[in-house]
Every structure is written in C-alpha cells, then in structure tokens.
C-alpha positions in Angstrom: 0.0 0.0 0.0 1.4 3.4 -0.9 1.9 6.1 1.8 -0.9 8.1 0.2 -3.4 5.4 1.1 -2.4 5.2 4.7 -3.4 8.0 7.1 -0.4 9.8 8.6 0.1 8.5 12.1 -0.2 11.2 14.8 3.2 10.4 16.2 4.7 11.0 12.7 2.9 14.3 12.4 4.2 15.4 15.8 7.8 14.5 14.9 7.5 16.3 11.5 6.4 19.5 13.3 9.3 19.3 15.7 11.9 18.7 13.0 10.7 21.4 10.7 11.2 23.9 13.6 14.9 23.1 13.5 17.6 24.1 11.0 20.0 21.7 9.3 20.9 20.6 5.8 20.9 16.9 6.6 18.9 14.7 8.9 19.4 11.1 9.9 16.2 9.4 11.0 17.1 6.3 12.9 15.3 3.5 14.7 14.1 -0.1 14.2 11.7 -1.0 11.3 8.0 -0.2 11.5 8.3 3.2 13.2 7.8 5.3 10.1 11.2 6.5 9.0 10.2 6.6 5.3 6.9 8.4 6.1 8.6 11.0 8.2 11.4 11.5 5.6 8.9 12.0 2.9 6.9 14.5 5.0 10.1 16.5 5.6 11.0 16.8 1.9 7.3 17.6 1.0 7.4 20.5 3.4 10.8 21.7 2.3 9.7 21.8 -1.4 6.1 23.0 -0.8 5.0 26.3 -2.3 3.0 27.3 0.8 4.3 25.3 3.8 3.1 25.8 7.3 4.7 25.0 10.7 2.8 21.7 10.4 4.2 20.7 7.0 3.3 20.8 3.4 0.0 22.2 2.2 -0.9 19.1 0.2 -2.6 21.0 -2.6 0.1 23.0 -4.5 1.9 22.0 -7.7 4.9 20.8 -5.7 2.8 18.5 -3.5 1.0 17.1 -6.5 4.3 16.5 -8.3 5.6 14.5 -5.3 2.3 12.5 -5.2 2.7 11.5 -8.9 6.5 10.9 -8.6 7.5 13.6 -11.0 9.0 16.4 -8.9 12.1 17.8 -10.7 13.7 19.0 -7.4 13.4 15.7 -5.5 15.8 12.8 -5.8 14.8 9.5 -4.1 17.5 6.9 -3.5 16.4 3.4 -2.6 17.1 -0.1 -3.7 15.4 -0.6 -7.0 13.1 -3.3 -5.6 11.7 -0.8 -3.1 11.5 2.1 -5.6 9.4 -0.1 -7.9 7.2 -1.2 -5.0 6.6 2.4 -4.0 6.1 3.7 -7.5 9.2 5.8 -7.8 10.7 5.8 -11.3 14.1 4.4 -12.1 16.6 6.0 -14.3 16.1 5.3 -18.0 19.2 3.1 -18.2 18.3 1.1 -15.1 14.8 0.6 -16.3 16.0 -0.5 -19.7 18.5 -3.0 -18.2 15.8 -4.5 -16.1 13.3 -4.6 -18.9 15.8 -6.3 -21.2 16.6 -8.8 -18.4 20.2 -7.8 -18.3 20.0 -7.9 -14.5 17.5 -8.0 -11.7 16.4 -5.0 -9.7 19.0 -4.3 -7.0 18.4 -4.9 -3.3 20.9 -2.2 -2.4 21.4 1.4 -3.4 23.6 1.4 -6.5 26.6 3.6 -6.8 25.4 4.8 -10.2 22.2 6.1 -8.7 24.2 7.9 -6.0 26.4 9.5 -8.6 23.3 10.7 -10.4 22.1 12.2 -7.1 25.4 14.0 -6.6 25.0 15.5 -10.1 21.4 16.4 -9.3 22.4 18.2 -6.1 24.7 20.5 -8.1 22.0 21.6 -10.6 19.9 24.7 -10.2 16.5 24.3 -8.6 13.8 23.9 -11.2 11.0 25.3 -9.0 13.0 27.8 -7.0 12.3 26.2 -3.6 15.6 24.4 -3.3 16.2 20.6 -3.8 15.9 17.6 -1.6 17.4 14.1 -1.6 15.7 11.3 0.3 17.8 8.1 1.0 15.9 5.1 2.4 16.9 2.7 3.8 20.3 4.4 4.2 22.0 1.2 5.5 21.5 -0.3 2.0 24.4 1.9 0.7 27.6 -0.1 0.4 30.9 1.6 1.2 31.5 2.8 -2.4 28.0 4.3 -2.5 28.3 5.9 0.9 31.7 7.4 0.0 30.1 8.9 -3.2 27.6 10.7 -0.9 30.1 11.7 1.7 31.8 14.7 -0.1 28.4 16.2 -0.9 27.3 15.9 2.7 30.6 17.6 3.8 30.3 20.5 1.3 26.6 20.6 0.3 25.5 23.0 -2.5 23.6 25.9 -1.0 20.0 24.9 -1.8 20.0 21.1 -1.3 18.9 19.3 1.8 19.2 15.6 2.7 17.2 13.2 4.8 18.6 9.8 5.4 16.2 7.3 6.9 17.6 4.1 8.4 16.5 1.0 10.2 20.1 0.1 11.1 22.0 3.3 11.5 24.9 1.5 13.2 25.7 0.0 9.8 26.3 3.5 8.3 29.8 4.9 8.0 30.7 7.0 11.1 31.6 9.8 8.8 28.1 9.7 7.3 26.5 9.8 10.8 28.7 12.6 12.0 27.6 14.9 9.1 23.9 14.6 9.8 21.6 15.8 12.6 20.4 12.7 14.3 16.8 12.0 15.2 15.7 8.8 17.0 12.2 7.8 16.0 9.5 8.0 18.6 8.1 4.6 19.7 4.3 5.2 20.0 2.2 4.1 22.9 0.4 0.9 22.5 -3.0 2.6 22.7 -2.0 5.0 20.0 -0.7 2.2 17.7 -3.9 0.2 18.2 -6.1 3.2 17.4 -4.1 3.9 14.2 -4.3 0.3 13.1 -8.0 0.2 13.6 -8.3 3.4 11.6 -6.7 1.5 8.8 -9.5 -1.0 8.9 -8.2 -3.7 11.3 -10.6 -5.2 13.9 -9.6 -4.6 17.5 -8.5 -8.2 18.2 -6.6 -8.5 15.0 -4.9 -5.1 15.6 -3.7 -6.3 19.0 -2.5 -9.7 17.6 -0.6 -8.2 14.7 0.9 -5.5 16.9 2.2 -8.2 19.3 3.6 -10.2 16.3 5.4 -7.0 15.2 6.9 -6.4 18.6 4.9 -3.2 19.1 5.9 -1.6 15.7 2.7 -0.3 14.1 3.9 -0.1 10.4 5.3 -3.6 10.6 2.0 -4.7 12.1 0.0 -3.2 9.3 2.3 -4.9 6.7 1.6 -8.2 8.4 -2.1 -7.6 8.2 -1.9 -6.7 4.6 0.3 -9.8 3.7 -2.7 -12.1 4.0 -1.6 -13.7 7.3 -4.3 -14.3 10.0 -4.0 -13.7 13.7 -5.0 -17.3 14.2 -2.2 -18.6 12.0 0.3 -16.6 13.9 -0.9 -17.9 17.3 -0.8 -21.4 16.0 2.7 -21.1 14.6 4.8 -22.1 17.7 2.9 -25.4 18.1 3.0 -26.1 14.4 6.7 -25.6 14.3 7.1 -27.9 17.4 5.3 -30.6 15.4 7.6 -30.0 12.4 4.7 -28.8 10.3 6.4 -27.2 7.2 3.0 -26.2 5.7 2.5 -23.6 8.5 5.3 -21.6 6.8 5.0 -22.9 3.3 4.1 -19.7 1.5 6.5 -17.5 3.4 9.8 -16.1 1.9 13.0 -17.5 3.6 13.7 -14.1 5.3 10.1 -14.1 6.7 10.5 -17.6 8.0 13.7 -16.8 9.7 12.2 -13.6 11.2 9.3 -15.6 12.6 11.6 -18.3 14.1 13.8 -15.7 15.6 10.8 -14.1 17.3 9.8 -17.6 18.7 13.3 -18.2 19.9 13.4 -14.8 21.5 10.2 -15.5 23.4 11.3 -18.9 24.6 14.7 -17.4 25.7 12.7 -14.7 27.6 10.5 -17.4 29.2 13.5 -19.4 30.2 14.7 -16.6 32.5 11.3 -15.6 33.8 10.6 -12.7 31.5 7.4 -12.0 29.6 7.3 -13.0 25.9 7.0 -10.2 23.4 5.7 -11.6 20.1 3.5 -14.5 21.1 0.9 -14.9 23.9 2.3 -17.1 26.7 -0.4 -19.7 26.1 0.7 -20.2 22.5 4.3 -21.2 23.4 5.5 -24.8 23.6 7.3 -26.1 26.7 10.6 -24.2 27.1 13.7 -26.2 26.0 17.0 -25.9 27.8 18.8 -22.6 27.6 21.8 -24.0 25.9 19.7 -25.5 23.1 17.9 -22.1 22.6 21.2 -20.3 22.5 22.6 -22.6 19.8 19.4 -22.2 17.8 19.6 -18.4 18.1 23.1 -18.4 16.7 22.1 -20.7 13.9 19.2 -18.5 12.9 21.4 -15.4 12.9 23.8 -17.2 10.6 20.9 -18.3 8.3 19.6 -14.7 8.2 22.8 -13.5 6.5 22.0 -15.6 3.4 18.2 -15.5 3.5 17.8 -13.4 0.4 19.9 -15.8 -1.6 18.9 -19.4 -0.6 20.4 -22.1 -2.7 17.0 -24.0 -2.6 14.1 -22.3 -0.8 12.2 -25.5 -0.2 15.1 -27.4 1.3 16.0 -24.3 3.4 12.5 -24.2 4.8 12.6 -27.9 5.6 16.0 -27.6 7.3 14.8 -24.6 9.3 11.7 -26.3 10.6 13.5 -29.5 11.4 16.1 -27.5 13.3 13.3 -25.7 15.2 11.5 -29.0 16.0 14.7 -30.6 17.3 15.4 -27.6 19.5 11.9 -27.5 20.9 12.0 -31.2 21.8 15.4 -30.9 23.5 15.3 -32.0 27.1 17.3 -31.0 30.2 
C-alpha cells in the first residue's frame, strides 16, 4: 500500500512539526523498522519543497505537493534499492529501467553507486521550482561503502540549496563519517493505545490489531504490513505449536527471510520465558514447553547465521525444511 493510502500517524505528524522547527541541511532518522522513517522522511521533503508550507508541514494542494504525489518532482531525488522504488512507485533512471526490462539484470536490493552519482550530479544543478532541492535516502543502510563514499563529499560540502534526509532501520551500519555529518533524530516509539487506534483506523478489527501489533513487537507499520500480507492472527498464534510438530506447511508460502524472522521471534520469546521474562511476540499460552537454555542459545546463533543468506537461498524448499527441522529438534530438547 502506498503512503498516500495510509493515514499519517499522529506520532509521525508530531515529529514532523518538531523537526521542521529546527535548522539543518541533513537529517538522519534512525530506529528499528516499523516506526515510520520513510513516512517521516517524505513528510520533511514535502514541506521543504512545498509552495505554501506551514509549521505543520506541506499544504498538500500545491503544484509541488502534487508533483511528489505523482512521482515527477524535478527537485526531489529519491535513492532506494530498485526493488523498493518499484514497489513504492518511484521511477528508475532510463538506463536502469532498460537494463531490467531487457533482463540484463534483476532489480537491485541495495542502493547502487550509479544512482548515487546521479544524485550528486542532481544536487549540483539549479533548482527547477526555486524552492531548493531535496534528496531522500531510504533505507540508508543499504548503501555499500562505495555508494556511501560517493555521498560523503556532498554531505561535507553541500550545495547551497539542497537538503538531505537519510532514513535508516540500522543506523549503526552506516559509516561513522556519514552519521557525524547529519543531525540525528531517533524515531519515537508510539504508545500501544495510539498504535492500536491507528491500526483500527486503517480497517483492522480490534482483536486483529492487537494480535498483529504483538507479532510485530509493538511496531505499528510492521503490524500493518503483516495484516496486509494475508496472514491471519489465528495462523500466527498457531505457529509455535505447528513448528514444534515439524509442520512445514505452516510456513510454506513465506519467503525465507520471513520464515527466519518468525523463528527468531519464537526463539526470543522462549529465551525470555527461560529466564522468567514475559514473551514479546506470542501470547504465553501459545508457546510450547521451554527447551534448555543451551539449546535455545545454539538455535539463536544458527538463525542469525541463516539470516545472512536468507535473500539468496540455494534452494528455498530445502532451506525451509531444514529450518523447521532444526526448530523442532530444539523445541524437543530435554534437560
């Protein structure tokens, strides 16, 4: 779902007002996924480029706002992995689109250095609309070192009328020199009641909103994405026992990265239970009997290792079977 179809969360609107009251040519929005870094970053650039902005942000009606809505603003450069740009409706460069259309390569999962060089050249041009220029980078941690270094000099010596917003879900992965040249803003974690109210405003029933919010660890945008993925609250609740039985079908239509994420959440909750803490992602009644701490620790390390290659599995089906077998063996370990 595009950002235009989702009502702006009140905690994002409050952060937008706060940041617009401050000066700076580059912001780094940081925090875990699901807290609205992209939404806040887009709100900032909309306000910077708006013809009639207010203290609360862009007007939403002028030519500049419309140009951003239809992805044609001449003074806005958006840098994302190509897979995310395509999913969110942002146009690729002519060459990149031609290469993908001709099947010369697949859309990138990181921010390509060629796109960054285009952005640097963009930042040096004269503003087309006379309101300055803006560059939005998301998720900024998807820049490799070559790409980040291409941005660094422009951040150090920015042209007079260009502003940057880098939005990241793993800011610790950014080069220290990138972080030091930006004003940092840590995303606000909304209260549970506010998150539930927002999710229900997006059309989720109360019980489903609570279930998905728990499954997402309290992160409202991740909870909405889970709800929109076709998953059901009942399937999530049944997942731990299904995995304990070795039931591969419970995860059969999930991507490898999603499977590993779900198993890591289950492992986290069982580790928490083993030391007397409350689970975070599943209801206590849904969890199987807690295995020995040593077995859970080994499983956690194995899942972390698997996560590093989740986007490039040699064989997705075999990987799923291996992950579920590993989970079942761990859950049936005995003291």
